[in-house]
C-alpha positions in Angstrom: -36.2 -14.8 -14.1 -33.0 -16.8 -14.6 -29.9 -15.3 -16.2 -31.8 -12.2 -17.3 -32.8 -11.6 -13.6 -29.1 -11.8 -12.7 -28.1 -9.3 -15.3 -30.7 -6.9 -14.1 -29.6 -7.5 -10.5 -26.0 -6.8 -11.4 -27.0 -3.5 -13.0 -29.0 -2.6 -9.9 -26.1 -3.4 -7.6 -23.6 -1.4 -9.6 -25.9 1.7 -9.7 -26.8 1.3 -6.0 -23.1 1.1 -5.0 -22.1 4.1 -7.1 -24.8 6.1 -5.3 -23.9 4.8 -1.9 -20.2 5.6 -2.4 -21.1 9.2 -3.2 -22.9 9.7 0.2 -21.4 11.2 3.3 -21.9 9.6 6.7 -25.0 11.6 7.5 -26.6 10.8 4.2 -25.9 7.1 4.5 -27.5 7.1 7.9 -30.8 8.1 6.2 -30.3 6.2 3.0 -29.6 2.7 4.3 -32.0 0.4 6.1 -31.7 -3.0 7.6 -31.2 -6.0 5.4 -34.4 -7.8 4.3 -35.6 -10.4 6.8 -38.5 -11.4 8.8 -37.4 -9.5 11.9 -36.5 -6.3 10.0 -39.1 -5.9 7.3 -41.7 -3.7 9.0 -40.2 -0.6 7.3 -39.3 -2.3 3.9 -42.9 -3.5 3.5 -44.5 -0.2 4.6 -45.1 1.7 1.4 -47.0 4.7 0.2 -48.1 6.5 -3.0 -49.3 9.7 -1.4 -47.2 12.9 -1.0 -46.0 11.8 2.4 -42.6 10.7 3.9 -41.8 7.4 2.0 -38.6 6.9 4.1 -35.1 7.4 2.7 -33.0 10.2 1.3 -34.8 12.8 -0.8 -33.5 14.7 -3.8 -33.3 17.8 -1.6 -30.8 16.1 0.6 -28.5 15.4 -2.3 -26.3 17.1 -4.8 -27.2 17.2 -8.5 -24.6 14.5 -9.4 -26.2 12.3 -6.8 -29.7 13.0 -8.3 -28.4 11.5 -11.5 -27.1 8.4 -9.7 -30.6 8.0 -8.2 -32.2 8.0 -11.6 -29.6 5.6 -12.9 -30.6 3.1 -10.2 -34.3 3.8 -11.0 -33.6 3.2 -14.7 -31.9 -0.2 -13.9 -35.2 -1.5 -12.5 -37.4 -0.3 -15.3 -38.0 -0.8 -19.0 -37.3 2.3 -21.2 -41.0 3.0 -21.4 -41.4 2.4 -17.7 -38.5 4.9 -16.9 -40.0 7.5 -19.2 -43.3 7.2 -17.5 -41.8 7.5 -14.0 -39.8 10.5 -15.0 -43.0 12.1 -16.4 -44.9 11.4 -13.2 -42.2 13.2 -11.2 -42.5 16.2 -13.5 -46.2 16.3 -13.1 -45.7 17.7 -9.6 -45.0 21.0 -11.4 -48.1 20.7 -13.5 -50.3 19.9 -10.5 -48.9 22.9 -8.7 -50.2 25.1 -11.5 -53.5 23.3 -11.7 -54.0 24.2 -8.0 -52.9 27.8 -8.8 -49.7 27.3 -6.7 -51.9 27.8 -3.7 -51.9 24.5 -1.7 -50.1 24.9 1.6 -49.4 22.0 3.9 -47.0 24.0 6.1 -43.8 22.8 4.3 -41.6 24.9 2.0 -43.3 23.5 -1.1 -46.3 21.3 -1.1 -46.3 19.9 -4.7 -42.6 19.2 -4.7 -40.6 17.2 -7.3 -37.7 17.1 -4.9 -39.7 15.0 -2.4 -38.9 11.6 -3.8 -37.1 9.2 -1.6 -34.5 6.4 -2.1 -33.5 3.8 0.5 -31.3 0.7 0.1 -32.0 -2.3 2.4 -29.0 -4.3 3.2 -25.7 -4.4 1.3 -26.1 -3.8 -2.4 -24.6 -6.6 -4.4 -23.6 -8.5 -1.3 -24.1 -12.2 -0.7 -27.1 -11.7 1.5 -30.6 -10.5 0.2 -30.8 -6.8 -0.4 -33.4 -4.5 -1.9 -34.3 -0.9 -2.7 -37.3 1.3 -2.7 -37.9 4.6 -4.7 -41.0 6.5 -4.1 -42.9 9.8 -3.6 -46.2 11.2 -4.8 -47.7 8.7 -7.3 -44.6 6.5 -7.5 -43.6 3.4 -5.5 -41.0 1.0 -6.9 -39.9 -1.9 -4.7 -37.3 -4.4 -5.6 -35.7 -7.4 -3.9 -32.5 -9.3 -4.9 -31.8 -12.8 -3.5 -28.9 -15.0 -4.5 -27.9 -12.5 -7.1 -31.1 -12.3 -9.0 -34.2 -10.0 -9.0 -37.0 -12.0 -7.3 -39.6 -9.3 -6.7 -40.6 -6.0 -8.4 -44.0 -5.4 -6.7 -45.8 -3.5 -5.4 -45.3 -1.2 -8.4 -47.5 1.9 -8.3 -47.8 4.7 -10.7 -50.3 7.6 -10.7 -50.9 10.7 -12.7 -52.5 14.0 -11.5 -53.6 15.4 -13.8 -54.2 12.2 -15.8 -54.5 14.3 -18.9 -52.8 17.7 -19.6 -52.7 19.9 -22.7 -49.6 20.1 -24.8 -48.8 22.5 -27.6 -50.3 21.8 -31.0 -53.5 20.4 -29.5 -51.8 17.2 -28.2 -52.5 15.7 -24.8 -50.1 14.3 -22.2 -51.5 11.1 -20.8 -48.8 9.1 -19.1 -51.1 6.2 -18.2 -53.7 6.8 -21.0 -53.3 3.4 -22.7 -54.0 1.5 -19.5 -57.3 3.4 -19.3 -58.2 3.2 -23.0 -57.6 -0.5 -23.5 -59.5 -1.4 -20.4 -62.5 0.7 -21.4 -62.4 -0.7 -25.0 -62.4 -4.2 -23.5 -65.3 -3.8 -21.1 -67.4 -2.0 -23.7 -66.8 -4.9 -26.1 -68.5 -7.4 -23.8 -71.9 -8.6 -24.8 -74.6 -7.7 -22.3 -74.6 -10.8 -20.2 -70.8 -10.6 -19.7 -70.9 -6.9 -19.1 -73.5 -7.4 -16.4 -71.1 -9.7 -14.6 -68.0 -7.6 -15.2 -69.5 -4.3 -13.8 -69.7 -5.0 -10.1 -71.0 -1.6 -9.0 -72.4 1.5 -10.9 -70.3 3.7 -8.6 -66.5 3.8 -8.6 -64.5 3.8 -5.4 -62.4 6.8 -4.6 -59.2 4.8 -4.6 -57.8 1.3 -5.3 -59.3 -1.3 -2.9 -56.1 -2.8 -1.6 -54.6 0.7 -1.0 -51.0 0.5 0.3 -51.5 -2.6 2.4 -48.4 -4.7 3.0 -50.4 -7.9 2.3 -53.6 -8.1 0.3 -56.7 -9.1 2.2 -60.3 -7.9 2.8 -59.4 -5.4 5.5 -60.9 -1.9 5.0 -58.1 0.6 4.8 -58.7 4.1 6.2 -57.7 7.3 4.5 -55.1 8.1 7.2 -53.3 4.8 6.6 -52.3 6.0 3.1 -50.0 8.6 4.9 -47.1 8.2 7.3 -48.2 9.6 10.7 -47.3 13.3 10.8 -48.6 16.8 10.3 -49.9 16.3 6.8 -52.4 13.5 7.2 -55.7 14.1 5.4 -59.0 15.3 6.9 -61.5 12.5 7.7 -58.5 10.2 8.3 -60.8 7.5 9.8 -63.0 7.2 6.7 -62.6 4.2 4.3 -60.0 5.1 1.7 -62.3 3.9 -1.0 -65.3 5.9 0.3 -67.4 2.7 0.2 -69.1 0.9 3.0 -71.8 -1.7 3.5 -73.1 -3.4 0.4 -71.0 -1.3 -1.9 -67.8 -2.3 -0.1 -68.8 -5.9 -0.2 -69.5 -5.7 -3.9 -65.9 -4.6 -4.6 -64.2 -6.6 -1.9 -61.1 -8.6 -3.0 -62.0 -12.3 -2.7 -59.9 -15.4 -3.3 -62.2 -16.5 -6.2 -61.8 -13.4 -8.3 -64.9 -11.4 -9.2 -65.8 -10.4 -12.7 -65.4 -12.1 -16.1 -62.5 -14.6 -16.7 -60.4 -14.5 -19.9 -61.7 -17.9 -20.7 -65.1 -16.4 -21.6 -63.6 -13.7 -23.9 -63.3 -14.1 -27.7 -60.0 -14.0 -29.4 -60.0 -10.3 -30.1 -60.9 -9.6 -26.5 -58.1 -11.8 -25.2 -55.7 -9.8 -27.3 -57.0 -6.6 -25.7 -56.5 -8.3 -22.3 -53.0 -9.3 -23.1 -52.1 -5.8 -24.3 -53.7 -4.3 -21.2 -51.5 -6.6 -19.0 -48.5 -5.3 -20.9 -49.2 -1.7 -19.8 -48.5 -2.8 -16.3 -46.1 -5.8 -16.5 -44.0 -3.9 -19.2 -42.9 -1.4 -16.6 -39.9 -3.5 -15.7 -37.2 -5.0 -18.0 -38.2 -8.0 -20.1 -35.9 -10.3 -18.1 -37.8 -9.8 -14.9 -41.3 -9.2 -16.2 -43.9 -12.0 -15.9 -45.6 -10.8 -19.1 -44.5 -13.8 -21.1 -46.4 -16.0 -18.7 -49.6 -14.8 -20.4 -48.4 -16.2 -23.8 -49.9 -19.4 -22.3 -53.6 -19.4 -23.1 -54.4 -21.1 -19.7 -52.7 -18.3 -17.8 -54.5 -15.6 -19.7 -57.8 -17.3 -19.4 -57.5 -17.3 -15.6 -57.3 -13.5 -15.4 -60.6 -11.9 -14.4 -61.7 -8.4 -15.4 -63.9 -6.4 -13.0 -65.2 -2.9 -13.4 -67.0 -0.2 -11.3 -68.5 3.1 -12.3 -69.2 4.5 -15.8 -67.8 3.0 -19.0 -68.0 6.3 -20.7 -64.8 8.3 -21.3 -64.2 11.2 -19.0 -66.4 9.8 -16.1 -65.3 8.2 -12.8 -64.4 4.5 -13.1 -62.4 1.7 -11.6 -61.2 -1.7 -12.9 -59.0 -4.6 -11.8 -57.4 -7.6 -13.3 -57.1 -10.5 -10.9 -55.7 -14.0 -11.2 -53.1 -16.3 -9.8 -50.2 -14.2 -8.6 -51.8 -11.1 -10.1 -53.7 -8.1 -8.9 -53.9 -5.0 -11.0 -56.0 -2.0 -9.9 -56.9 1.2 -11.6 -59.0 4.1 -10.6 -59.7 7.5 -12.2 -62.2 9.3 -10.0 -60.9 12.4 -8.3 -60.4 15.9 -9.8 -63.3 15.3 -12.2 -62.0 11.9 -13.3 -58.6 13.4 -14.1 -56.5 11.8 -11.4 -55.4 8.2 -12.1 -53.9 5.5 -9.8 -52.5 2.3 -11.4 -50.9 -0.4 -9.3 -49.5 -3.9 -10.1 -49.1 -6.4 -7.3 -48.3 -10.1 -6.7 -50.6 -11.2 -3.9 -48.4 -14.2 -3.1 -45.0 -12.6 -3.3 -45.1 -8.8 -2.9 -41.8 -7.7 -1.6 -40.4 -11.2 -2.4 -41.6 -12.6 0.9 -41.9 -16.1 -0.4 -38.4 -16.3 -1.9 -36.9 -14.6 1.1 -38.5 -17.1 3.5 -37.2 -20.0 1.4 -33.7 -18.4 1.3 -33.6 -18.0 5.1 -34.9 -21.5 5.6 -32.2 -23.0 3.4 -29.5 -20.8 5.0 -30.4 -21.8 8.5 -30.7 -25.4 7.5 -27.1 -25.6 6.5 
């Protein structure tokens, strides 16, 4: 990430400090968390994508001028297209409210609420020690870590859309994550039968991404209730698997160290181009200087990425896919609300939240 990573980190620090300077003492008490470190990371690495308390200061707890500062910080960590997509997802809370006939009531003043997005800074923004920030709410989780003045981690990075497709005037359709769905379907449908049989792991799609909101990626079964912070709004059937799968179905989709599915090495040139473009819909969320997308210009890196699918390959029907390879896990599902509710997450299994760089930094610091 080099010099570009430092430039992005500088923009983040400047935006974060402007926001922090605007806060009063009570706001700061909620907005600032402990600096990143092994003994203080339980909260920083606890993340959500459901409409629950993500931890931090909400828009409702701020003035409009501070709202703008929040969005300036969010923009500093995203590409232009990534920022536009995030802003659209926030606005979809109003669309979802109408889809549900403004009737869902969880006992708070407004259930589908575009004001319930949270920002928290961890540590001293722009200081000499590691620091980070998290922005999240329903269908958004952005996590960044800065060490030694450069951005070292941008994952987990989650975006969702409910509804995934909404009508616009003139017969157009709003699909914030549509390309990530269309490219994947085009790719899996292009496979010849033998490869398709290996790629499609299960005829049924899981209800949610397999790794859920786990802090570290493993084969543990996450329960529905774990997708929410403990409180009054946890879902019914909280003890059920979040994916809705058990037994042989769960094992068929389990995340395993040798990735399941079909590797890029067995795709033809046109299919590898589709795979590279699909990766771009995830890794292009962040600025070029901190995105690992260029890594996949190397044919060996692209050939190590595996595609796996579950559910129908027909448009409009429930489905799931993932891309998995060294330092890469991408998961997508569109199952709920009649296959009109999408989840799309990008993770680095080895370095989510920057744990590897942070550990090296602390080891070097304490060695001096």
